[in-house]
N, C-alpha and C positions, 0 to 999 in steps of 0.2 A: 554845632556840637553834635556828635554822633554817639549814640549809646549802642554798645555791642555786647553780646553775651555769647560765649562759646556754646555750641550745640551739644557737645559731648565733653566729658571730662578729659583733661589732658592726661597722658600716661604718668606724669610726675605727681599729680595730685589726686587725692581720692574723690574729689567732687569739683564741680564747676564753680567758679567764682565770678560774679558779674564785675564788669569794669566800665569805666567811662573813658572814651577816647575823644579828646578835644583837638580840633584843628583851628588855629588862629594865626593870623599873620600880624606882624607888628612892624611899623616903619622903623628903620634903623636910626632912632633918635633916643639917646641915652635919657633925656628927660621924660620919656614915656614909660620907662621901666617901672617906676614906683607905682603908678595908678594901675598898670597892667597887672603887676604882681599882687597888689591889694585885691583886685577883682578876682584873680585866679585863686588866691588864698581863701576868699569867701566861698567859692565853689568847692574847693578841697575840703573845707570844714564841714560842709554839708554832706559830703560823700564818704566820709571816713569816720571810724571810731575815734572818740576823744583820746588823744595821746599827747605827750609832751614834746613830740618831735615837730610840732608846727613851726617854731622858730628856725630850726635847722633846714626844713623844707624851704622856708621863705628865703633864707640866706643863699641856699644853693641855687634857687630860681633866679635871684638877682644877679649872682655871680655868673651863672651860665648865660643869661641874656646879655649882660655887659660884655663878656668875653666874645660872644658870637657877634655882637655889633662891632666891637673894636677890631677884632682879628678878621672877621668876615669882610668888613669894609676895606681893610688893608689888602687882603688878597684880591678883592675885586678891583681896587684902585690900581694895582700892579698890572692887571690884565688889560685895563682900558688904555688905549694909546693916547 
C-alpha cells in the first residue's frame, strides 16, 4: 500500500487533500471477491468520514471486480491460441 500526498494544491482546489493509493492484485477467481471487498471496505472505513455511501461503494466494487474477471478473462481467452 502506498500513501501519497500532493506537494502543492491543484489549481482546481483551494487546498491539498491527502489520499491513499492502494495497489493490490487478485487472482481471477469469483469466489475471492467477497473476502477481498470485505477487507477493502474495512480499510475504506478507516480512511474516510462516516457517510451512508458505504453500501453503494461496496456494491460498486463487487460489480466492477466481477465484470473485470468475467469480461477480462473472455478477452484473454480469445487471444490465447
